[in-house]
matplotlib code that plots the C-alpha trace (Angstrom):
import matplotlib.pyplot as plt

x = [11.7, 9.7, 10.0, 12.8, 16.4, 18.4, 21.4, 22.8, 23.0, 25.8, 23.8, 24.4, 27.4, 25.4, 24.9, 21.6, 20.5, 17.6, 15.2, 14.7, 12.8, 12.3, 15.0, 17.1, 16.3, 12.7, 10.5, 11.3, 9.3, 10.8, 9.0, 9.4, 8.7, 7.1, 7.9, 8.3, 8.9, 11.2, 11.3, 9.7, 6.1, 6.5, 7.2, 4.3, 3.9, 7.7, 7.2, 4.2, 5.2, 8.6, 5.9, 4.0, 7.2, 8.5, 11.9, 11.0, 13.4, 12.4, 15.4, 15.7, 15.8, 18.1, 18.7, 17.8, 20.4, 23.9, 25.3, 23.1, 22.6, 24.1, 24.2, 22.5, 19.1, 19.5, 20.9, 17.3, 15.3, 13.1, 15.1, 17.9, 15.7, 14.0, 17.6, 18.4, 14.9, 16.6, 20.0, 18.2, 16.6, 19.8, 21.9, 18.9, 20.0, 16.2, 15.3, 11.9, 10.1, 7.1, 6.7, 4.9, 5.0, 3.5, 3.1, 6.7, 7.8, 4.5, 5.5, 8.8, 7.1, 4.7, 7.5, 9.3, 6.3, 5.7, 9.1, 10.5, 7.5, 9.8, 11.0, 8.2, 6.1, 3.2, 2.7, 1.1, 0.6, -0.7, -2.4, -0.4, -2.6, -1.0, 1.0, -1.1, -4.2, -2.3, -1.1, -5.3, -6.6, -4.1, -5.0, -9.3, -9.8, -9.3, -9.8, -6.5, -4.8, -5.2, -4.7, -1.2, 0.1, 2.6, 4.7, 4.6, 5.8, 8.2, 10.0, 11.6, 15.1, 13.4, 11.2, 13.2, 13.8, 9.9, 9.3, 11.5, 10.8, 9.1, 10.9, 9.4, 5.6, 4.0, 5.5, 4.2, 0.7, 0.8, 1.1, -1.4, -4.3, -3.6, -4.0, 0.1, 0.6, 3.1, 5.8, 5.5, 6.2, 9.2, 10.5, 10.5, 11.4, 14.1, 16.0, 13.6, 14.0, 18.4, 18.5, 20.4, 18.0, 15.1, 16.8, 18.0, 14.5, 12.7, 15.2, 12.7, 10.2, 12.7, 13.4, 10.6, 9.4, 12.3, 11.5, 12.1, 10.2, 9.4, 9.6, 7.0, 4.0, 1.9, 4.3, 4.2, 2.5, 0.0, 1.2, 0.6, 1.4, -1.2, -2.2, -3.5, -4.2, -5.0, -6.2, -8.2, -11.4, -9.6, -6.8, -5.8, -3.5, -5.1, -8.7, -11.4, -11.3, -7.2, -7.5, -10.8, -8.7, -6.0, -8.1, -7.6, -4.0, -3.7, -3.8, -3.6, -5.4, -6.7, -8.1, -9.0, -9.9, -11.0, -10.2, -12.6, -12.4, -8.3, -5.8, -3.2, -0.5, -2.2, 0.4, -0.1, -3.7, -5.0, -2.1, -4.2, -5.8, -2.7, -1.4, -4.5, -4.9, -1.6, -1.1, -4.4, -3.2, 0.1, -1.2, -3.6, -0.5, 1.8, 2.0, 5.6, 7.4]
y = [-19.8, -23.0, -25.9, -24.4, -23.7, -20.1, -20.4, -18.8, -19.0, -17.3, -16.0, -13.9, -12.4, -11.7, -13.5, -14.0, -15.2, -17.5, -19.6, -23.5, -26.3, -30.0, -31.4, -30.2, -31.8, -31.5, -29.4, -25.8, -23.8, -20.0, -17.5, -13.8, -11.4, -8.0, -4.7, -4.3, -7.7, -11.1, -14.7, -14.7, -14.3, -17.1, -19.3, -21.6, -22.2, -23.3, -26.2, -27.3, -26.9, -29.2, -31.6, -31.8, -33.1, -29.6, -27.7, -24.0, -21.2, -18.3, -15.7, -11.8, -10.3, -7.3, -4.9, -7.0, -9.2, -7.8, -9.6, -8.3, -4.8, -2.6, 1.5, 2.8, 3.7, 2.6, -1.2, -1.9, -1.9, -4.9, -6.0, -7.0, -8.3, -10.3, -11.5, -12.6, -15.0, -16.4, -16.6, -18.6, -20.9, -21.8, -21.8, -24.5, -26.2, -25.9, -25.3, -24.4, -23.7, -22.8, -18.8, -17.5, -13.7, -11.5, -7.3, -6.1, -9.8, -10.2, -7.7, -9.7, -12.8, -11.4, -10.1, -13.4, -15.4, -12.4, -12.2, -15.9, -18.2, -21.1, -20.9, -20.6, -23.6, -22.3, -18.5, -18.0, -14.0, -12.5, -9.0, -7.9, -7.2, -7.9, -4.8, -3.6, -3.7, -2.1, 0.9, 1.5, 1.4, 4.0, 6.1, 5.0, 4.8, 7.2, 5.4, 3.1, 6.4, 7.1, 3.4, 3.8, 7.2, 6.2, 4.9, 8.8, 9.5, 6.3, 8.9, 11.0, 10.7, 11.8, 8.2, 6.4, 8.5, 9.2, 5.1, 4.3, 7.5, 6.9, 3.1, 2.8, 3.7, 4.0, 1.0, -0.8, 0.5, -0.1, -4.0, -3.9, -2.3, -5.0, -8.3, -8.6, -9.9, -8.5, -11.2, -11.3, -7.4, -7.7, -10.5, -8.1, -4.8, -7.1, -6.4, -3.6, -1.2, -0.7, 2.0, 1.4, -2.0, 0.3, 2.7, -0.3, -1.6, 2.1, 1.8, -0.5, 2.2, 4.8, 2.8, 2.0, 5.7, 6.3, 3.1, 3.2, 1.9, -1.9, -1.9, 0.3, -1.2, -0.5, -2.5, -5.9, -8.6, -11.0, -13.7, -18.0, -19.9, -21.0, -18.9, -18.1, -15.3, -14.8, -11.5, -10.3, -8.4, -5.8, -5.1, -1.6, -1.3, -3.3, -2.2, -4.7, -2.8, -3.7, -7.3, -8.0, -6.5, -8.7, -11.8, -9.8, -9.9, -13.9, -16.0, -19.3, -20.9, -18.5, -19.2, -16.0, -16.4, -13.8, -14.5, -12.5, -9.6, -10.7, -7.8, -7.3, -9.2, -12.4, -15.3, -13.1, -12.2, -15.7, -17.6, -21.5, -20.1, -19.0, -22.7, -24.3, -22.7, -22.7, -26.2, -26.8, -25.1, -26.7, -29.9, -29.3, -28.8, -31.5, -34.1, -33.6, -36.5]
z = [19.7, 20.5, 18.1, 16.0, 15.8, 15.1, 12.8, 10.0, 6.3, 4.1, 0.8, -1.6, 0.0, 3.3, 6.6, 7.6, 11.1, 10.3, 12.3, 10.7, 11.9, 9.7, 8.2, 5.3, 2.0, 2.2, 0.4, 1.2, 2.7, 3.3, 5.2, 5.2, 7.8, 7.7, 9.5, 12.2, 13.0, 12.6, 12.4, 15.4, 14.2, 12.7, 15.8, 15.5, 11.9, 11.7, 14.0, 12.3, 9.0, 10.2, 11.5, 8.1, 6.0, 5.0, 5.8, 7.2, 6.9, 8.1, 7.8, 9.8, 6.4, 5.0, 7.1, 10.8, 10.0, 11.2, 9.0, 6.3, 6.9, 4.0, 4.7, 1.9, 1.0, -2.6, -1.0, 0.0, -3.7, -4.0, -6.7, -4.1, -1.5, -4.0, -5.1, -1.0, -1.1, -4.2, -3.0, 0.3, -1.9, -3.5, -0.1, 1.2, -2.0, -3.6, -6.9, -6.5, -3.4, -1.4, -0.7, 2.8, 3.4, 5.4, 5.1, 3.7, 3.3, 1.6, -1.0, -1.8, -2.0, -4.4, -6.3, -6.5, -7.8, -10.7, -11.5, -10.9, -11.6, -12.2, -8.6, -6.6, -6.1, -4.2, -2.6, 0.5, 1.4, 4.7, 4.7, 1.9, -1.3, -4.6, -4.8, -8.7, -6.3, -3.7, -5.5, -7.2, -4.4, -2.4, -5.7, -5.5, -2.2, 0.5, 3.3, 2.2, 1.9, 5.6, 6.4, 4.4, 5.8, 7.7, 4.7, 3.8, 7.7, 7.3, 4.6, 7.1, 9.0, 12.4, 12.4, 13.8, 16.9, 17.1, 17.0, 20.0, 22.3, 25.4, 25.7, 22.0, 23.2, 19.4, 18.1, 21.5, 20.9, 17.5, 18.2, 20.9, 18.9, 16.6, 19.0, 19.7, 23.2, 25.1, 25.1, 21.5, 21.3, 23.7, 21.7, 18.2, 20.1, 21.6, 17.8, 16.5, 19.7, 17.9, 16.2, 13.3, 12.8, 13.1, 10.3, 8.4, 8.3, 7.5, 4.2, 3.0, 2.7, 1.5, -1.3, -2.2, -2.6, -5.4, -7.2, -11.0, -14.0, -13.7, -9.6, -9.0, -7.7, -10.4, -13.4, -11.1, -13.3, -12.4, -10.6, -12.4, -9.3, -6.8, -4.6, -1.0, 0.3, 4.0, 5.5, 8.3, 8.8, 11.1, 9.3, 9.8, 7.2, 4.4, 3.9, 2.0, -1.7, -1.7, -0.2, -2.6, -5.6, -5.1, -7.5, -10.7, -10.2, -9.8, -13.4, -11.3, -8.7, -6.3, -2.6, -0.6, 3.0, 5.6, 9.2, 10.5, 13.6, 12.9, 12.7, 10.5, 12.3, 11.2, 13.0, 16.6, 16.3, 14.7, 15.0, 14.9, 11.8, 10.0, 10.5, 9.8, 6.1, 5.4, 5.4, 4.0, 1.2, 0.6, 1.4, -1.7, -3.6, -2.9, -0.3, 1.4, 1.9]

ax = plt.figure().add_subplot(projection="3d")
ax.plot(x, y, z, "-o")
ax.set_aspect("equal")
plt.show()
């Protein structure tokens, strides 16, 4: 991964494979990837953050790292995924940190900021609306329900086999249709093309479907920390209604930026715009030293 280094961090009893850039001890920025991606999604963001004076840490999250891959669906509950984020920050020696997340990583970033505002300095989200806004849109907007139909399909135990059939044709087509270049697709499938890894990644969806009181998306409180939300106008997964409704779920400083013509996988489809927006936002709230 150009401009970053791969290492392992022991946190919360697990061993995470992590891409890092910058000087340990500098202000920490934790970056959480989505599905079906890996820390490779942050390949351009990491060195830019390091150059700006931050210590950037992008883990392959629970299930995606071989040393953090429990077998039970319950082991992928949202509160445990949030605990991983805090444990990684602790392992890096950071009481407070900037948090960036995309897709499922965005969901966990929202939850971390909502439940632990004392730990999160700023929140930058790519694609994924606030959980409560997303849940409301799924109920009220038929178009959003159709965009999110894969959430239901992924509960089927046969899903991994279907996604990996014919050289992972379905996954490749999903990436390509949203502007992900071939080299990045190959990089993601180098990890997600493995059945055990893909099954673990799908367990995030399965655990969410079993969420109890307090973990359901509609129950997530508003976020008070300074928040940047980036959304691509051609996002095939998240529609405008859910994206625009997110503003009502942030009580702190809020910035909503639309990247015209960009799809769901923003770092692949509109990488320079993402880097620019995140650096500008962080710079408004802290001068890194």
